[in-house]
Residue frames relative to the residue before (quaternion, step in Angstrom):
aa qw qx qy qz dx dy dz
M 1.0000 0.0000 0.0000 0.0000 0.00 0.00 0.00
D 0.2976 -0.7568 0.5512 0.1869 3.59 -0.80 0.95
F 0.7289 -0.4753 0.2844 0.4025 3.55 -1.28 0.37
L 0.6608 0.5087 -0.3165 0.4521 3.59 0.89 -0.90
E 0.6443 0.5111 -0.3140 0.4744 3.58 0.98 -0.81
L 0.6282 0.5379 -0.3236 0.4596 3.57 1.02 -0.82
I 0.6659 0.4992 -0.3016 0.4652 3.60 0.91 -0.89
K 0.6653 0.5129 -0.3066 0.4476 3.59 0.93 -0.86
N 0.7388 0.4229 -0.2228 0.4751 3.59 1.09 -0.67
R 0.4653 0.6867 -0.4547 0.3243 3.61 1.19 0.05
Y 0.0430 -0.7835 0.6193 0.0263 3.55 -1.26 0.40
S 0.3596 -0.6955 0.5730 0.2421 3.54 -1.30 0.32
C 0.3697 -0.7269 0.5413 0.2048 3.53 -0.80 1.05
R 0.1984 -0.8129 0.5408 0.0851 3.58 -0.76 1.02
S 0.7826 0.1447 -0.1110 0.5952 3.56 1.22 -0.25
F 0.2472 -0.7736 0.5733 0.1087 3.51 -1.15 0.68
S 0.4224 -0.6765 0.5317 0.2850 3.55 -1.14 0.57
N 0.5389 -0.6175 0.4671 0.3318 3.56 -1.28 0.24
K 0.4388 0.7112 -0.4452 0.3216 3.57 1.30 0.01
K 0.4333 -0.6979 0.5073 0.2605 3.59 -0.93 0.90
V 0.4499 -0.6654 0.5269 0.2778 3.56 -1.15 0.67
E 0.4959 -0.6808 0.4576 0.2850 3.56 -0.89 0.97
K 0.6136 -0.5831 0.3954 0.3565 3.58 -1.10 0.75
E 0.6255 0.5481 -0.3432 0.4366 3.62 0.99 -0.77
K 0.6593 0.4946 -0.3079 0.4753 3.60 1.00 -0.80
I 0.6324 0.5209 -0.3308 0.4684 3.58 0.98 -0.82
D 0.6456 0.5247 -0.3185 0.4544 3.59 0.95 -0.85
K 0.6524 0.5089 -0.3130 0.4663 3.60 0.98 -0.81
I 0.6473 0.5124 -0.3125 0.4699 3.58 0.98 -0.85
L 0.6601 0.5055 -0.3048 0.4645 3.59 0.95 -0.88
E 0.6430 0.5121 -0.3215 0.4701 3.59 1.00 -0.79
A 0.6340 0.5174 -0.3310 0.4699 3.61 0.99 -0.80
G 0.6647 0.4958 -0.2996 0.4718 3.59 0.98 -0.81
R 0.6400 0.5445 -0.3219 0.4362 3.56 1.05 -0.76
V 0.7658 0.3666 -0.1983 0.4897 3.60 0.92 -0.85
A 0.4835 0.6698 -0.4387 0.3536 3.61 1.26 -0.13
P 0.5198 -0.6348 0.4628 0.3356 3.59 -1.06 0.69
T 0.2774 -0.7385 0.5892 0.1749 3.54 -1.21 0.55
A 0.6453 -0.5284 0.3805 0.3996 3.58 -1.21 0.51
M 0.8475 -0.0172 -0.0426 0.5289 3.56 -0.83 1.05
N 0.5559 -0.6446 0.3597 0.3821 3.58 1.19 0.61
I 0.3288 0.7100 -0.5356 0.3176 3.57 1.09 0.76
Q 0.3147 -0.8418 0.4180 0.1327 3.55 -0.22 1.30
P 0.6289 0.5668 -0.3904 0.3616 3.69 0.79 -0.77
Q 0.1749 0.7556 -0.6170 0.1334 3.53 -0.94 0.95
R 0.2175 -0.7530 0.6036 0.1463 3.55 -1.25 0.43
I 0.0526 -0.7602 0.6473 0.0200 3.54 -0.95 0.91
L 0.1629 -0.8066 0.5650 0.0610 3.55 -0.62 1.15
V 0.1095 -0.7503 0.6489 0.0630 3.55 -1.01 0.87
L 0.0224 -0.8098 0.5852 -0.0357 3.54 -0.38 1.26
Q 0.0850 -0.8215 0.5635 0.0174 3.55 -0.72 1.06
D 0.6348 0.4813 -0.3363 0.5024 3.60 1.25 -0.16
K 0.5034 -0.6728 0.4532 0.2975 3.55 -0.82 1.00
E 0.6366 0.5414 -0.3307 0.4386 3.59 1.00 -0.80
K 0.6667 0.4959 -0.2992 0.4691 3.59 0.96 -0.85
L 0.6294 0.5271 -0.3271 0.4679 3.57 1.04 -0.75
E 0.6638 0.4910 -0.2964 0.4801 3.56 0.96 -0.87
A 0.6426 0.5211 -0.3252 0.4579 3.60 1.01 -0.76
L 0.6395 0.5164 -0.3250 0.4677 3.59 1.07 -0.69
G 0.6648 0.5183 -0.2962 0.4491 3.57 1.00 -0.85
């Protein structure tokens, strides 16, 4: 898929299911975030994985 095709097929999710995300998918997302470039090569970043509804609500 080329870039223009990717842009044309993008969408914004307006609702979410209550289904939990599998650990393997979370690990892949975290790895992608870990190796992604940062602005001006500034390395510090925080990625939060919240799985408790109470903690998610407290963050919001």
